[in-house]
Each structure stands twice: as structure tokens, then as C-alpha cells.
C-alpha positions as YAML, in Angstrom:
chain: A
units: angstrom
residues:
- id: 1
  name: MET
  ca: [95.22, 102.44, 110.28]
- id: 2
  name: GLU
  ca: [96.63, 100.19, 106.87]
- id: 3
  name: GLU
  ca: [93.47, 97.60, 105.89]
- id: 4
  name: LEU
  ca: [94.50, 95.11, 103.53]
- id: 5
  name: LEU
  ca: [93.01, 95.05, 100.50]
- id: 6
  name: PHE
  ca: [95.25, 92.01, 98.77]
- id: 7
  name: ASP
  ca: [97.48, 89.46, 98.86]
- id: 8
  name: LYS
  ca: [98.46, 87.67, 96.36]
- id: 9
  name: THR
  ca: [100.94, 85.81, 93.88]
- id: 10
  name: MET
  ca: [101.94, 88.68, 90.29]
- id: 11
  name: ASP
  ca: [104.31, 88.91, 88.19]
- id: 12
  name: GLY
  ca: [105.94, 91.64, 87.16]
- id: 13
  name: ALA
  ca: [104.10, 93.37, 84.51]
- id: 14
  name: SER
  ca: [100.51, 92.37, 85.88]
- id: 15
  name: LEU
  ca: [102.68, 93.96, 88.95]
- id: 16
  name: VAL
  ca: [102.93, 96.88, 86.72]
- id: 17
  name: ASN
  ca: [99.75, 96.90, 85.19]
- id: 18
  name: GLU
  ca: [98.08, 97.29, 88.91]
- id: 19
  name: VAL
  ca: [99.98, 99.97, 89.76]
- id: 20
  name: ILE
  ca: [99.19, 102.00, 86.81]
- id: 21
  name: ASP
  ca: [96.08, 101.66, 87.30]
- id: 22
  name: SER
  ca: [95.80, 101.76, 91.26]
- id: 23
  name: PRO
  ca: [99.05, 104.03, 92.02]
- id: 24
  name: GLY
  ca: [101.31, 103.91, 95.01]
- id: 25
  name: SER
  ca: [104.08, 103.55, 96.69]
- id: 26
  name: ILE
  ca: [105.88, 99.88, 96.64]
- id: 27
  name: THR
  ca: [108.15, 98.90, 98.19]
- id: 28
  name: ASP
  ca: [109.99, 95.47, 99.12]
- id: 29
  name: GLU
  ca: [110.80, 93.77, 102.87]
- id: 30
  name: SER
  ca: [113.99, 95.37, 102.72]
- id: 31
  name: GLY
  ca: [112.70, 99.11, 103.00]
- id: 32
  name: LYS
  ca: [113.29, 99.62, 99.29]
- id: 33
  name: SER
  ca: [110.97, 101.47, 96.93]
- id: 34
  name: TYR
  ca: [110.94, 101.38, 93.33]
- id: 35
  name: TRP
  ca: [108.84, 103.26, 91.11]
- id: 36
  name: TRP
  ca: [106.55, 101.33, 88.81]
- id: 37
  name: ASN
  ca: [109.19, 101.45, 85.57]
- id: 38
  name: THR
  ca: [112.11, 99.85, 88.03]
- id: 39
  name: ILE
  ca: [109.75, 96.99, 88.44]
- id: 40
  name: ASP
  ca: [111.85, 93.19, 86.56]
- id: 41
  name: LYS
  ca: [108.29, 92.22, 84.57]
- id: 42
  name: THR
  ca: [109.87, 89.29, 84.10]
- id: 43
  name: LYS
  ca: [110.20, 88.01, 87.94]
- id: 44
  name: THR
  ca: [107.45, 86.98, 89.90]
- id: 45
  name: TYR
  ca: [106.08, 88.90, 93.19]
- id: 46
  name: GLN
  ca: [104.49, 87.67, 96.71]
- id: 47
  name: VAL
  ca: [102.50, 91.52, 96.77]
- id: 48
  name: LYS
  ca: [99.94, 93.35, 99.68]
- id: 49
  name: LYS
  ca: [97.81, 95.58, 98.38]
- id: 50
  name: TYR
  ca: [97.58, 97.99, 101.31]
- id: 51
  name: GLU
  ca: [94.87, 100.98, 102.53]
- id: 52
  name: TYR
  ca: [94.51, 104.25, 104.61]
- id: 53
  name: ASP
  ca: [93.05, 107.33, 105.00]
- id: 54
  name: ARG
  ca: [94.46, 110.74, 106.19]
- id: 55
  name: ALA
  ca: [93.80, 113.16, 107.71]
- id: 56
  name: LEU
  ca: [92.44, 116.00, 105.46]
- id: 57
  name: GLN
  ca: [93.20, 113.80, 102.42]
- id: 58
  name: PRO
  ca: [89.62, 113.27, 100.74]
- id: 59
  name: TYR
  ca: [90.87, 110.04, 99.18]
- id: 60
  name: PRO
  ca: [93.20, 106.94, 100.46]
- id: 61
  name: VAL
  ca: [96.17, 106.15, 99.64]
- id: 62
  name: ILE
  ca: [97.69, 103.22, 99.20]
- id: 63
  name: SER
  ca: [101.07, 101.24, 99.29]
- id: 64
  name: TYR
  ca: [102.31, 98.25, 97.33]
- id: 65
  name: LYS
  ca: [103.96, 95.76, 100.25]
- id: 66
  name: ILE
  ca: [106.75, 93.08, 97.42]
- id: 67
  name: LYS
  ca: [108.48, 90.28, 98.05]
- id: 68
  name: GLU
  ca: [110.62, 88.61, 95.16]
- id: 69
  name: LEU
  ca: [110.29, 85.04, 94.66]
...
């Protein structure tokens, strides 16, 4: 089950730094995937960070859901 860690507005540069510090998958509301280096640092995003556990994996999985504002 996914646990919401935060839901906040971030600029692109802050989002990139967050993903570099806490790696995870990035997807937008349409399901398109992004790499940290493909995020437009000049735009503003609504960011939801989720964490969930996967069977037989000793660490949690992080995912980011973004929406351009």
C-alpha cells in the first residue's frame, strides 16, 4: 500500500534536487515517465511523493506524481 509522504508545490530545480537526494520514479497525471534530467527546472509542479514496500525487498520504493501548474 502506498503511503503519501508529502503533497506540495515545488519549482523544477527543487524537484530535481529532491529526486537526486531520494531517487524514485517520476510520472505525470497522464502516465508519462520522466528522468530527473528531463524535468523543466523553470516550471512549477504539484508534487506528491509516495513510498511503498515491495515483497522480498529490504528497502522502500519511492515514486513521485507530478502535475505542471
